[in-house]
MIDOSE-1310 file (N, C-alpha, C; in nm, 2 decimals, decimal comma, always signed):
residues 281
mtds	-22,83/-13,19/-3,58/-22,90/-13,25/-3,46/-22,81/-13,36/-3,39; -22,78/-13,34/-3,27/-22,69/-13,44/-3,21/-22,78/-13,54/-3,14; -22,72/-13,65/-3,08/-22,79/-13,76/-3,02/-22,83/-13,72/-2,88; -22,79/-13,60/-2,82/-22,83/-13,57/-2,69/-22,86/-13,41/-2,68
pimd	-22,98/-13,38/-2,75/-23,02/-13,24/-2,75/-23,05/-13,18/-2,62; -23,11/-13,27/-2,52/-23,14/-13,22/-2,39/-23,01/-13,17/-2,32; -22,91/-13,26/-2,32/-22,80/-13,22/-2,25/-22,71/-13,11/-2,32; -22,73/-13,10/-2,45/-22,68/-12,98/-2,52/-22,73/-12,85/-2,47
ayen	-22,88/-12,85/-2,45/-22,95/-12,73/-2,39/-22,90/-12,71/-2,25; -22,90/-12,82/-2,17/-22,85/-12,81/-2,03/-22,72/-12,74/-2,03; -22,62/-12,79/-2,10/-22,49/-12,73/-2,10/-22,48/-12,58/-2,12; -22,57/-12,54/-2,23/-22,58/-12,41/-2,26/-22,63/-12,32/-2,14
wetq	-22,73/-12,38/-2,07/-22,79/-12,31/-1,96/-22,69/-12,30/-1,84; -22,62/-12,41/-1,82/-22,53/-12,42/-1,70/-22,41/-12,32/-1,73; -22,36/-12,31/-1,85/-22,25/-12,22/-1,87/-22,30/-12,08/-1,86; -22,41/-12,05/-1,90/-22,46/-11,91/-1,90/-22,52/-11,86/-1,76
argh	-22,58/-11,95/-1,69/-22,66/-11,91/-1,57/-22,61/-11,96/-1,44; -22,55/-12,07/-1,44/-22,53/-12,14/-1,31/-22,39/-12,18/-1,27; -22,31/-12,20/-1,38/-22,18/-12,27/-1,35/-22,19/-12,41/-1,31; -22,07/-12,47/-1,26/-22,09/-12,61/-1,23/-22,11/-12,63/-1,08
raga	-22,23/-12,62/-1,04/-22,26/-12,64/-0,90/-22,29/-12,78/-0,85; -22,38/-12,85/-0,94/-22,41/-12,99/-0,90/-22,32/-13,08/-0,97; -22,25/-13,17/-0,90/-22,15/-13,25/-0,96/-22,17/-13,40/-0,95; -22,30/-13,44/-0,93/-22,33/-13,57/-0,90/-22,31/-13,66/-1,03
fpte	-22,34/-13,60/-1,15/-22,32/-13,68/-1,27/-22,25/-13,59/-1,37; -22,13/-13,64/-1,43/-22,06/-13,56/-1,53/-22,15/-13,55/-1,65; -22,16/-13,42/-1,71/-22,25/-13,40/-1,82/-22,22/-13,50/-1,94; -22,09/-13,52/-1,95/-22,06/-13,61/-2,07/-22,12/-13,76/-2,05
vlrs	-22,13/-13,80/-1,93/-22,19/-13,93/-1,90/-22,34/-13,92/-1,93; -22,39/-13,82/-1,88/-22,55/-13,80/-1,91/-22,57/-13,79/-2,06; -22,48/-13,72/-2,12/-22,49/-13,70/-2,27/-22,49/-13,84/-2,34; -22,41/-13,92/-2,29/-22,41/-14,07/-2,35/-22,53/-14,14/-2,31
leal	-22,57/-14,13/-2,19/-22,69/-14,19/-2,15/-22,81/-14,15/-2,23; -22,82/-14,02/-2,25/-22,94/-13,97/-2,33/-22,93/-14,03/-2,47; -22,82/-14,04/-2,53/-22,81/-14,11/-2,66/-22,85/-14,25/-2,66; -22,83/-14,32/-2,55/-22,86/-14,46/-2,54/-23,01/-14,49/-2,50
lprc	-23,07/-14,40/-2,43/-23,21/-14,42/-2,37/-23,31/-14,39/-2,47; -23,42/-14,47/-2,46/-23,54/-14,44/-2,54/-23,59/-14,29/-2,53; -23,64/-14,25/-2,65/-23,68/-14,10/-2,65/-23,81/-14,09/-2,57; -23,89/-14,20/-2,56/-24,02/-14,19/-2,50/-24,03/-14,30/-2,38
ikts	-24,01/-14,25/-2,27/-24,01/-14,35/-2,15/-24,14/-14,32/-2,08; -24,22/-14,43/-2,05/-24,34/-14,41/-1,98/-24,33/-14,38/-1,83; -24,25/-14,47/-1,76/-24,23/-14,45/-1,62/-24,08/-14,47/-1,58; -24,02/-14,39/-1,50/-23,88/-14,41/-1,45/-23,88/-14,37/-1,30
aetg	-23,76/-14,40/-1,25/-23,74/-14,36/-1,11/-23,58/-14,35/-1,09; -23,55/-14,27/-0,99/-23,40/-14,27/-0,94/-23,39/-14,23/-0,80; -23,28/-14,27/-0,75/-23,24/-14,23/-0,61/-23,14/-14,12/-0,63; -23,15/-14,02/-0,55/-23,07/-13,91/-0,56/-23,14/-13,81/-0,66
cgks	-23,08/-13,69/-0,69/-23,15/-13,60/-0,79/-23,04/-13,50/-0,83; -23,08/-13,42/-0,93/-22,99/-13,32/-0,98/-22,99/-13,31/-1,14; -22,87/-13,32/-1,20/-22,87/-13,31/-1,34/-22,94/-13,43/-1,40; -22,93/-13,55/-1,34/-23,01/-13,66/-1,40/-23,16/-13,64/-1,41
tilf	-23,21/-13,57/-1,30/-23,35/-13,54/-1,29/-23,39/-13,45/-1,41; -23,31/-13,36/-1,44/-23,34/-13,27/-1,56/-23,36/-13,36/-1,68; -23,26/-13,45/-1,71/-23,27/-13,54/-1,82/-23,39/-13,62/-1,82; -23,41/-13,69/-1,71/-23,53/-13,78/-1,71/-23,66/-13,71/-1,72
snls	-23,68/-13,59/-1,67/-23,80/-13,52/-1,67/-23,84/-13,49/-1,83; -23,73/-13,48/-1,91/-23,76/-13,47/-2,05/-23,78/-13,59/-2,14; -23,73/-13,70/-2,08/-23,75/-13,83/-2,15/-23,85/-13,92/-2,10; -23,90/-13,89/-1,98/-24,00/-13,98/-1,91/-24,12/-13,90/-1,89
adht	-24,24/-13,97/-1,91/-24,38/-13,91/-1,89/-24,40/-13,90/-1,74; -24,34/-13,99/-1,66/-24,37/-14,01/-1,52/-24,24/-14,04/-1,44; -24,17/-13,95/-1,38/-24,04/-13,98/-1,32/-24,05/-13,96/-1,17; -24,02/-14,05/-1,08/-24,02/-14,05/-0,95/-23,88/-14,04/-0,89
ifcl	-23,85/-13,94/-0,80/-23,72/-13,94/-0,74/-23,73/-13,97/-0,59; -23,63/-14,03/-0,53/-23,62/-14,06/-0,39/-23,50/-14,00/-0,34; -23,51/-13,89/-0,26/-23,38/-13,82/-0,23/-23,41/-13,74/-0,10; -23,31/-13,68/-0,04/-23,32/-13,59/+0,07/-23,36/-13,46/+0,03
ddrr	-23,44/-13,39/+0,10/-23,49/-13,25/+0,08/-23,38/-13,17/+0,13; -23,28/-13,12/+0,05/-23,17/-13,04/+0,10/-23,18/-12,90/+0,06; -23,31/-12,85/+0,04/-23,32/-12,70/+0,00/-23,27/-12,61/+0,11; -23,25/-12,65/+0,22/-23,20/-12,55/+0,32/-23,05/-12,52/+0,29
ykdd	-22,98/-12,60/+0,20/-22,85/-12,56/+0,16/-22,85/-12,46/+0,05; -22,97/-12,41/+0,01/-22,98/-12,32/-0,11/-22,90/-12,33/-0,23; -22,79/-12,26/-0,24/-22,72/-12,27/-0,36/-22,65/-12,40/-0,38; -22,63/-12,48/-0,28/-22,57/-12,60/-0,28/-22,67/-12,73/-0,28
ssvq	-22,79/-12,69/-0,30/-22,90/-12,79/-0,30/-22,92/-12,85/-0,43; -22,92/-12,99/-0,43/-22,95/-13,06/-0,56/-23,09/-13,05/-0,60; -23,18/-13,04/-0,49/-23,32/-13,03/-0,53/-23,35/-12,89/-0,59; -23,29/-12,79/-0,52/-23,31/-12,64/-0,58/-23,25/-12,64/-0,73
fytd	-23,14/-12,72/-0,74/-23,07/-12,71/-0,87/-23,17/-12,76/-0,98; -23,23/-12,87/-0,98/-23,32/-12,93/-1,08/-23,45/-12,84/-1,09; -23,50/-12,79/-0,97/-23,62/-12,71/-0,98/-23,60/-12,57/-1,04; -23,48/-12,52/-1,03/-23,46/-12,39/-1,08/-23,42/-12,39/-1,24
cplt	-23,38/-12,51/-1,29/-23,34/-12,52/-1,42/-23,46/-12,51/-1,51; -23,47/-12,42/-1,60/-23,58/-12,40/-1,69/-23,61/-12,52/-1,78; -23,51/-12,61/-1,80/-23,54/-12,72/-1,88/-23,61/-12,84/-1,81; -23,62/-12,83/-1,68/-23,68/-12,94/-1,61/-23,84/-12,93/-1,63
rldr	-23,89/-13,04/-1,65/-24,04/-13,05/-1,67/-24,10/-13,10/-1,54; -24,12/-13,00/-1,46/-24,16/-13,03/-1,32/-24,29/-13,11/-1,31; -24,38/-13,09/-1,40/-24,51/-13,16/-1,41/-24,50/-13,31/-1,43; -24,37/-13,35/-1,46/-24,35/-13,50/-1,48/-24,27/-13,55/-1,37
vrav	-24,23/-13,48/-1,26/-24,15/-13,52/-1,16/-24,23/-13,54/-1,03; -24,21/-13,65/-0,96/-24,28/-13,67/-0,83/-24,16/-13,69/-0,74; -24,15/-13,61/-0,62/-24,05/-13,63/-0,53/-24,09/-13,70/-0,40; -24,02/-13,80/-0,36/-24,03/-13,87/-0,23/-23,92/-13,83/-0,14
fgpt	-23,94/-13,74/-0,05/-23,82/-13,69/+0,04/-23,80/-13,77/+0,16; -23,67/-13,79/+0,19/-23,63/-13,86/+0,31/-23,52/-13,96/+0,27; -23,45/-14,02/+0,37/-23,35/-14,12/+0,35/-23,40/-14,23/+0,28; -23,35/-14,28/+0,17/-23,40/-14,40/+0,09/-23,41/-14,51/+0,18
qhtl	-23,32/-14,53/+0,28/-23,33/-14,64/+0,38/-23,46/-14,65/+0,44; -23,53/-14,54/+0,45/-23,67/-14,53/+0,52/-23,78/-14,53/+0,42; -23,76/-14,45/+0,31/-23,88/-14,42/+0,22/-23,90/-14,54/+0,13; -23,79/-14,59/+0,07/-23,82/-14,69/-0,04/-23,89/-14,82/+0,02
prye	-23,85/-14,88/+0,14/-23,91/-14,99/+0,18/-24,06/-14,97/+0,21; -24,10/-14,85/+0,25/-24,24/-14,82/+0,27/-24,32/-14,77/+0,16; -24,25/-14,75/+0,04/-24,33/-14,69/-0,07/-24,40/-14,80/-0,14; -24,52/-14,77/-0,18/-24,60/-14,86/-0,26/-24,60/-14,81/-0,41
hphs	-24,53/-14,88/-0,49/-24,51/-14,86/-0,63/-24,63/-14,87/-0,71; -24,69/-14,77/-0,77/-24,81/-14,77/-0,84/-24,81/-14,84/-0,97; -24,69/-14,86/-1,02/-24,67/-14,92/-1,15/-24,53/-14,97/-1,17; -24,50/-15,03/-1,28/-24,37/-15,08/-1,30/-24,29/-14,97/-1,37
ydvv	-24,16/-14,99/-1,38/-24,07/-14,89/-1,43/-24,00/-14,94/-1,56; -23,98/-14,85/-1,65/-23,91/-14,88/-1,77/-23,76/-14,85/-1,75; -23,72/-14,76/-1,67/-23,58/-14,72/-1,64/-23,58/-14,69/-1,49; -23,47/-14,74/-1,42/-23,44/-14,71/-1,28/-23,29/-14,67/-1,27
lidg	-23,26/-14,56/-1,21/-23,12/-14,52/-1,18/-23,10/-14,53/-1,03; -23,00/-14,61/-0,99/-22,96/-14,62/-0,85/-22,84/-14,53/-0,82; -22,86/-14,42/-0,75/-22,74/-14,33/-0,73/-22,77/-14,25/-0,61; -22,82/-14,32/-0,49/-22,85/-14,26/-0,37/-22,72/-14,28/-0,27
phgw	-22,74/-14,31/-0,16/-22,63/-14,33/-0,06/-22,54/-14,45/-0,11; -22,41/-14,43/-0,11/-22,32/-14,53/-0,18/-22,25/-14,63/-0,09; -22,26/-14,61/+0,05/-22,20/-14,70/+0,14/-22,28/-14,83/+0,14; -22,21/-14,94/+0,16/-22,26/-15,07/+0,17/-22,34/-15,08/+0,30
pfpe	-22,47/-15,13/+0,30/-22,53/-15,21/+0,20/-22,65/-15,13/+0,12; -22,64/-14,99/+0,13/-22,74/-14,92/+0,09/-22,78/-14,93/-0,06; -22,69/-14,93/-0,15/-22,73/-14,95/-0,29/-22,80/-15,08/-0,31; -22,76/-15,19/-0,24/-22,83/-15,32/-0,25/-22,97/-15,31/-0,19
meyy	-22,98/-15,23/-0,08/-23,12/-15,22/-0,03/-23,21/-15,15/-0,13; -23,16/-15,05/-0,20/-23,23/-14,98/-0,31/-23,27/-15,07/-0,42; -23,17/-15,16/-0,46/-23,20/-15,26/-0,56/-23,31/-15,35/-0,52; -23,31/-15,40/-0,40/-23,41/-15,49/-0,34/-23,55/-15,43/-0,35
sfyp	-23,56/-15,29/-0,33/-23,69/-15,22/-0,33/-23,74/-15,21/-0,47; -23,65/-15,20/-0,57/-23,68/-15,17/-0,70/-23,70/-15,29/-0,80; -23,61/-15,40/-0,77/-23,61/-15,50/-0,89/-23,74/-15,57/-0,91; -23,82/-15,59/-0,82/-23,96/-15,65/-0,86/-24,04/-15,57/-0,95
hiap	-24,01/-15,44/-0,96/-24,09/-15,34/-1,04/-24,04/-15,29/-1,16; -23,93/-15,35/-1,20/-23,86/-15,31/-1,33/-23,92/-15,41/-1,44; -23,98/-15,35/-1,54/-24,05/-15,42/-1,64/-23,95/-15,51/-1,73; -23,99/-15,62/-1,78/-23,91/-15,69/-1,87/-23,87/-15,60/-2,00
ggll	-23,74/-15,60/-2,02/-23,69/-15,51/-2,13/-23,65/-15,38/-2,07; -23,69/-15,35/-1,95/-23,65/-15,23/-1,88/-23,51/-15,21/-1,85; -23,46/-15,10/-1,81/-23,32/-15,08/-1,78/-23,30/-15,04/-1,64; -23,19/-15,10/-1,58/-23,14/-15,07/-1,45/-23,00/-15,00/-1,47
ildd	-22,99/-14,87/-1,42/-22,86/-14,80/-1,43/-22,80/-14,79/-1,30; -22,69/-14,84/-1,28/-22,61/-14,85/-1,16/-22,49/-14,76/-1,17; -22,49/-14,65/-1,09/-22,38/-14,55/-1,10/-22,27/-14,59/-1,00; -22,16/-14,53/-1,03/-22,04/-14,55/-0,94/-21,99/-14,68/-0,91
chip	-21,98/-14,77/-1,02/-21,94/-14,90/-1,01/-21,79/-14,91/-0,98; -21,72/-14,80/-0,97/-21,57/-14,80/-0,93/-21,57/-14,82/-0,78; -21,67/-14,80/-0,70/-21,67/-14,83/-0,56/-21,67/-14,97/-0,54; -21,57/-15,04/-0,47/-21,57/-15,17/-0,47/-21,70/-15,25/-0,44
tigr	-21,77/-15,21/-0,33/-21,90/-15,28/-0,30/-22,00/-15,27/-0,41; -22,01/-15,15/-0,47/-22,10/-15,14/-0,59/-22,05/-15,22/-0,71; -21,92/-15,23/-0,72/-21,87/-15,31/-0,83/-21,90/-15,46/-0,82; -21,89/-15,51/-0,69/-21,92/-15,63/-0,66/-22,08/-15,66/-0,69
madv	-22,16/-15,57/-0,65/-22,30/-15,58/-0,68/-22,33/-15,59/-0,83; -22,25/-15,51/-0,91/-22,26/-15,52/-1,06/-22,21/-15,65/-1,11; -22,11/-15,71/-1,04/-22,07/-15,85/-1,08/-22,18/-15,95/-1,06; -22,25/-15,94/-0,95/-22,36/-16,03/-0,92/-22,47/-16,02/-1,03
laed	-22,51/-15,89/-1,06/-22,61/-15,87/-1,15/-22,57/-15,91/-1,30; -22,43/-15,90/-1,32/-22,39/-15,94/-1,46/-22,40/-16,09/-1,48; -22,41/-16,17/-1,38/-22,42/-16,31/-1,40/-22,57/-16,36/-1,37; -22,65/-16,27/-1,32/-22,79/-16,31/-1,29/-22,88/-16,33/-1,41
emwh	-22,96/-16,43/-1,41/-23,04/-16,46/-1,52/-23,14/-16,35/-1,56; -23,17/-16,26/-1,46/-23,28/-16,16/-1,48/-23,21/-16,04/-1,56; -23,08/-16,03/-1,57/-23,02/-15,91/-1,62/-22,91/-15,94/-1,73; -22,91/-15,86/-1,83/-22,81/-15,86/-1,93/-22,72/-15,73/-1,92
legf	-22,59/-15,73/-1,90/-22,51/-15,62/-1,90/-22,50/-15,57/-2,04; -22,55/-15,45/-2,06/-22,56/-15,38/-2,18/-22,42/-15,31/-2,21; -22,36/-15,26/-2,11/-22,23/-15,19/-2,12/-22,22/-15,08/-2,01; -22,11/-15,01/-2,04/-22,07/-14,89/-1,94/-22,05/-14,77/-2,01
vsct	-22,09/-14,66/-1,94/-22,05/-14,53/-1,98/-21,97/-14,47/-1,85; -21,83/-14,47/-1,87/-21,74/-14,44/-1,77/-21,77/-14,54/-1,66; -21,81/-14,50/-1,54/-21,83/-14,60/-1,42/-21,98/-14,63/-1,40; -22,06/-14,60/-1,50/-22,20/-14,62/-1,48/-22,24/-14,74/-1,57
gifr	-22,29/-14,86/-1,50/-22,33/-14,97/-1,57/-22,48/-14,97/-1,60; -22,50/-15,03/-1,72/-22,64/-15,03/-1,78/-22,68/-15,18/-1,79; -22,78/-15,21/-1,73/-22,84/-15,35/-1,72/-22,98/-15,36/-1,78; -23,01/-15,46/-1,87/-23,14/-15,47/-1,92/-23,21/-15,60/-1,86
rtda	-23,34/-15,58/-1,82/-23,42/-15,69/-1,76/-23,45/-15,78/-1,87; -23,42/-15,91/-1,85/-23,45/-16,01/-1,93/-23,59/-16,07/-1,91; -23,63/-16,18/-1,98/-23,76/-16,23/-1,96/-23,76/-16,35/-1,85; -23,64/-16,36/-1,79/-23,63/-16,46/-1,69/-23,74/-16,44/-1,57
plfd	-23,78/-16,54/-1,51/-23,88/-16,53/-1,39/-23,81/-16,44/-1,28; -23,91/-16,36/-1,22/-23,87/-16,28/-1,11/-23,81/-16,37/-0,99; -23,70/-16,33/-0,95/-23,64/-16,40/-0,83/-23,72/-16,36/-0,71; -23,77/-16,46/-0,64/-23,88/-16,44/-0,53/-23,81/-16,35/-0,42
ptgd	-23,87/-16,22/-0,41/-23,81/-16,12/-0,31/-23,85/-16,16/-0,17; -23,93/-16,26/-0,14/-23,95/-16,30/-0,01/-23,91/-16,45/+0,02; -23,83/-16,51/-0,07/-23,79/-16,64/-0,06/-23,64/-16,65/-0,02; -23,57/-16,76/-0,06/-23,43/-16,77/-0,04/-23,36/-16,79/-0,17
gwwe	-23,34/-16,92/-0,21/-23,30/-16,97/-0,34/-23,15/-16,92/-0,38; -23,07/-16,91/-0,28/-22,93/-16,88/-0,31/-22,87/-16,97/-0,40; -22,91/-17,10/-0,40/-22,85/-17,22/-0,47/-22,90/-17,21/-0,62; -22,98/-17,11/-0,66/-23,03/-17,11/-0,79/-22,95/-16,99/-0,86
qryn	-22,88/-16,91/-0,79/-22,82/-16,80/-0,85/-22,69/-16,83/-0,91; -22,66/-16,78/-1,03/-22,54/-16,82/-1,10/-22,41/-16,78/-1,03; -22,41/-16,67/-0,97/-22,29/-16,61/-0,90/-22,25/-16,70/-0,78; -22,36/-16,76/-0,71/-22,31/-16,85/-0,61/-22,28/-17,00/-0,66
rrri	-22,36/-17,04/-0,76/-22,33/-17,17/-0,81/-22,19/-17,18/-0,87; -22,14/-17,07/-0,94/-22,02/-17,08/-1,01/-21,90/-17,08/-0,90; -21,93/-17,04/-0,79/-21,82/-17,02/-0,69/-21,82/-17,12/-0,56; -21,94/-17,19/-0,55/-21,94/-17,29/-0,45/-21,85/-17,41/-0,48
smqs	-21,81/-17,49/-0,37/-21,72/-17,60/-0,40/-21,78/-17,69/-0,51; -21,68/-17,74/-0,58/-21,71/-17,84/-0,69/-21,77/-17,96/-0,64; -21,76/-17,99/-0,51/-21,81/-18,11/-0,45/-21,96/-18,09/-0,41; -22,00/-17,97/-0,42/-22,15/-17,94/-0,38/-22,25/-17,97/-0,50
efhl	-22,36/-18,03/-0,46/-22,46/-18,06/-0,56/-22,51/-17,94/-0,64; -22,48/-17,82/-0,59/-22,53/-17,69/-0,65/-22,43/-17,64/-0,75; -22,31/-17,69/-0,75/-22,20/-17,63/-0,83/-22,23/-17,63/-0,97; -22,21/-17,52/-1,05/-22,24/-17,50/-1,19/-22,10/-17,49/-1,25
degk	-22,07/-17,60/-1,33/-21,93/-17,60/-1,39/-21,94/-17,53/-1,52; -21,90/-17,41/-1,53/-21,89/-17,34/-1,66/-21,76/-17,27/-1,67; -21,65/-17,33/-1,62/-21,52/-17,28/-1,63/-21,49/-17,19/-1,51; -21,38/-17,12/-1,50/-21,33/-17,03/-1,40/-21,43/-16,91/-1,39
pvet	-21,48/-16,87/-1,27/-21,57/-16,76/-1,25/-21,48/-16,64/-1,30; -21,55/-16,53/-1,36/-21,49/-16,41/-1,40/-21,57/-16,30/-1,33; -21,49/-16,21/-1,26/-21,55/-16,10/-1,20/-21,57/-15,99/-1,31; -21,67/-16,00/-1,38/-21,69/-15,92/-1,51/-21,66/-15,77/-1,48
vsrl	-21,71/-15,71/-1,38/-21,69/-15,57/-1,35/-21,58/-15,54/-1,28; -21,55/-15,62/-1,17/-21,43/-15,58/-1,09/-21,29/-15,60/-1,17; -21,28/-15,69/-1,26/-21,16/-15,70/-1,33/-21,14/-15,58/-1,43; -21,24/-15,50/-1,45/-21,22/-15,38/-1,54/-21,14/-15,28/-1,46
rlsa	-21,13/-15,29/-1,33/-21,06/-15,19/-1,25/-21,10/-15,04/-1,27; -21,23/-15,02/-1,26/-21,29/-14,89/-1,29/-21,23/-14,78/-1,21; -21,20/-14,79/-1,09/-21,14/-14,69/-1,01/-21,00/-14,64/-1,05; -20,92/-14,75/-1,10/-20,79/-14,71/-1,15/-20,81/-14,63/-1,28
rlhg	-20,90/-14,67/-1,36/-20,93/-14,60/-1,49/-20,98/-14,45/-1,46; -21,06/-14,45/-1,36/-21,12/-14,31/-1,33/-21,01/-14,22/-1,28; -20,91/-14,27/-1,22/-20,80/-14,18/-1,16/-20,69/-14,18/-1,27; -20,70/-14,23/-1,39/-20,60/-14,21/-1,49/-20,48/-14,29/-1,48
ellp	-20,49/-14,41/-1,41/-20,37/-14,50/-1,39/-20,35/-14,58/-1,52; -20,23/-14,59/-1,56/-20,20/-14,68/-1,66/-20,20/-14,82/-1,62; -20,27/-14,90/-1,69/-20,30/-15,04/-1,65/-20,25/-15,14/-1,76; -20,19/-15,25/-1,72/-20,16/-15,36/-1,81/-20,28/-15,41/-1,88
pidg	-20,27/-15,45/-2,00/-20,41/-15,51/-2,06/-20,44/-15,64/-2,00; -20,57/-15,66/-2,00/-20,63/-15,79/-1,94/-20,65/-15,88/-2,06; -20,62/-16,01/-2,06/-20,64/-16,09/-2,17/-20,79/-16,10/-2,21; -20,81/-16,07/-2,34/-20,94/-16,07/-2,39/-21,03/-15,95/-2,35
eenf	-20,97/-15,85/-2,29/-21,06/-15,74/-2,24/-21,12/-15,66/-2,36; -21,03/-15,65/-2,46/-21,08/-15,58/-2,58/-21,20/-15,64/-2,65; -21,22/-15,77/-2,62/-21,33/-15,85/-2,67/-21,44/-15,87/-2,57; -21,43/-15,81/-2,46/-21,53/-15,83/-2,35/-21,67/-15,81/-2,39
pgip	-21,75/-15,91/-2,38/-21,89/-15,90/-2,42/-21,97/-15,81/-2,34; -22,06/-15,73/-2,41/-22,14/-15,64/-2,33/-22,08/-15,52/-2,27; -21,95/-15,49/-2,31/-21,89/-15,36/-2,26/-21,85/-15,28/-2,38; -21,95/-15,24/-2,46/-21,91/-15,16/-2,58/-21,87/-15,01/-2,56
smvp	-21,91/-14,95/-2,45/-21,88/-14,81/-2,44/-21,79/-14,78/-2,32; -21,70/-14,87/-2,29/-21,61/-14,85/-2,17/-21,52/-14,73/-2,22; -21,52/-14,63/-2,13/-21,44/-14,51/-2,15/-21,28/-14,55/-2,12; -21,19/-14,54/-2,20/-21,05/-14,57/-2,16/-20,98/-14,46/-2,08
pppg	-20,87/-14,48/-2,02/-20,80/-14,38/-1,95/-20,76/-14,28/-2,03; -20,76/-14,15/-1,98/-20,72/-14,03/-2,07/-20,58/-14,05/-2,13; -20,56/-14,00/-2,25/-20,43/-14,00/-2,31/-20,32/-13,94/-2,22; -20,21/-14,00/-2,22/-20,09/-13,95/-2,14/-20,11/-13,98/-2,00
avpv	-20,20/-14,06/-1,94/-20,21/-14,08/-1,80/-20,09/-14,14/-1,74; -20,06/-14,10/-1,62/-19,95/-14,15/-1,55/-19,99/-14,22/-1,43; -19,92/-14,33/-1,38/-19,96/-14,40/-1,26/-19,97/-14,30/-1,14; -20,07/-14,33/-1,06/-20,10/-14,25/-0,94/-20,03/-14,31/-0,82
pplg	-19,94/-14,24/-0,75/-19,87/-14,30/-0,63/-19,97/-14,33/-0,52; -19,94/-14,43/-0,43/-20,03/-14,45/-0,33/-20,05/-14,34/-0,24; -20,17/-14,32/-0,18/-20,22/-14,22/-0,10/-20,19/-14,24/+0,04; -20,14/-14,15/+0,12/-20,13/-14,16/+0,27/-20,27/-14,14/+0,33
tagv	-20,28/-14,15/+0,46/-20,41/-14,11/+0,52/-20,47/-13,98/+0,49; -20,38/-13,87/+0,49/-20,43/-13,74/+0,46/-20,48/-13,74/+0,32; -20,41/-13,80/+0,22/-20,45/-13,80/+0,08/-20,59/-13,87/+0,06; -20,61/-13,98/+0,13/-20,74/-14,05/+0,12/-20,85/-13,96/+0,17
ldvl	-20,83/-13,90/+0,28/-20,93/-13,81/+0,33/-20,96/-13,69/+0,24; -20,86/-13,65/+0,18/-20,87/-13,54/+0,08/-20,96/-13,58/-0,04; -20,93/-13,70/-0,09/-20,99/-13,75/-0,20/-21,15/-13,78/-0,16; -21,17/-13,82/-0,04/-21,31/-13,86/+0,00/-21,38/-13,73/+0,02
rrwr	-21,31/-13,62/+0,07/-21,39/-13,49/+0,08/-21,43/-13,44/-0,06; -21,33/-13,44/-0,15/-21,36/-13,40/-0,29/-21,47/-13,48/-0,35; -21,47/-13,61/-0,34/-21,57/-13,69/-0,39/-21,70/-13,67/-0,34; -21,71/-13,64/-0,21/-21,84/-13,61/-0,15/-21,90/-13,48/-0,20
rehr	-21,81/-13,38/-0,22/-21,85/-13,25/-0,28/-21,91/-13,27/-0,42; -21,83/-13,35/-0,50/-21,87/-13,38/-0,63/-21,99/-13,47/-0,65; -22,02/-13,54/-0,56/-22,13/-13,64/-0,57/-22,25/-13,62/-0,47; -22,25/-13,49/-0,43/-22,36/-13,46/-0,34/-22,50/-13,48/-0,41
n	-22,59/-13,54/-0,33/-22,72/-13,57/-0,39/-22,82/-13,48/-0,31
C-alpha cells in the first residue's frame, strides 16, 4: 500500500485511457500532496480544476471548485477531464463556473474550509484577490495550498504569508507551497492594519515607531529561486538553505542539470505558450 493510492489509480487510468491531456498539476506533485493531506477532509475548495479535482473529490466530503466552464473545448477541457474520469466522485463536487475575479467576491461561503488550493488565473493581482476571498473562511489548523510560487508575484505573496502570524509555512512540493492556519486572530478583512503585519514591520524604516527589529528581513520563498530550480539551472548554495525551517520537501534540481542560457524574445514567448498549454485550467 503506497501513501498515494488515489494518484496510483489515476495514473493507471491516465496511461490506459486518456494519455497526458491535462497538465495543470504534475502527477508526482499531487502524489506528494495526497501523502501529506488528511485522509478525511470535511470541506475543501480550489480555483481551477482538473487532476487536483479528482484527488480532492476522493479526500473531501464536500469540495467546491471555482473555474471557467471550458467544456466547449471538448478533449482539451479541464472540466470534461475530471468529469470523465471514473475515479472522480462527482457527488462530492460543487462547481461554480465563471472567472474567479467575478464569482469569488460574490460567493457566500456556507461553511469554513479545511483545505483551499489557489491555482486559478496566475497574473497579478488575481491570486491575491482569490486569497482575500478565501482567507476569512479557512479554519484554524486548515491548509492553504499556493501553486506556482516560481512566478515572481506569487512568490512574493508566499513571502508575505510566510511571515504572517496567521500562517505557518509547512513546506514545498516542487513549486507548490503549503501553509497551515494558526490560532492567531483573523486579520480584519475590512480594516487596514498594515502596521501590524510582520512583513511590513520588518521592512519599514528603523526610525518608524512600527519597525520590528528582528534582524535582516529574509525573503523566505524568493531566495529559494524556484523558477531556476524548475528549469534545472545549477545554483550556488545559499548560506543555511539546507537548514531552512519549514522547507522539508523542497525538490532539488534534477541530477546533471546544466545552466540555462538567457532567452531572447522569441524564446520567452515560446516558454509562455508551452506554460499556458501545460497549465490550462
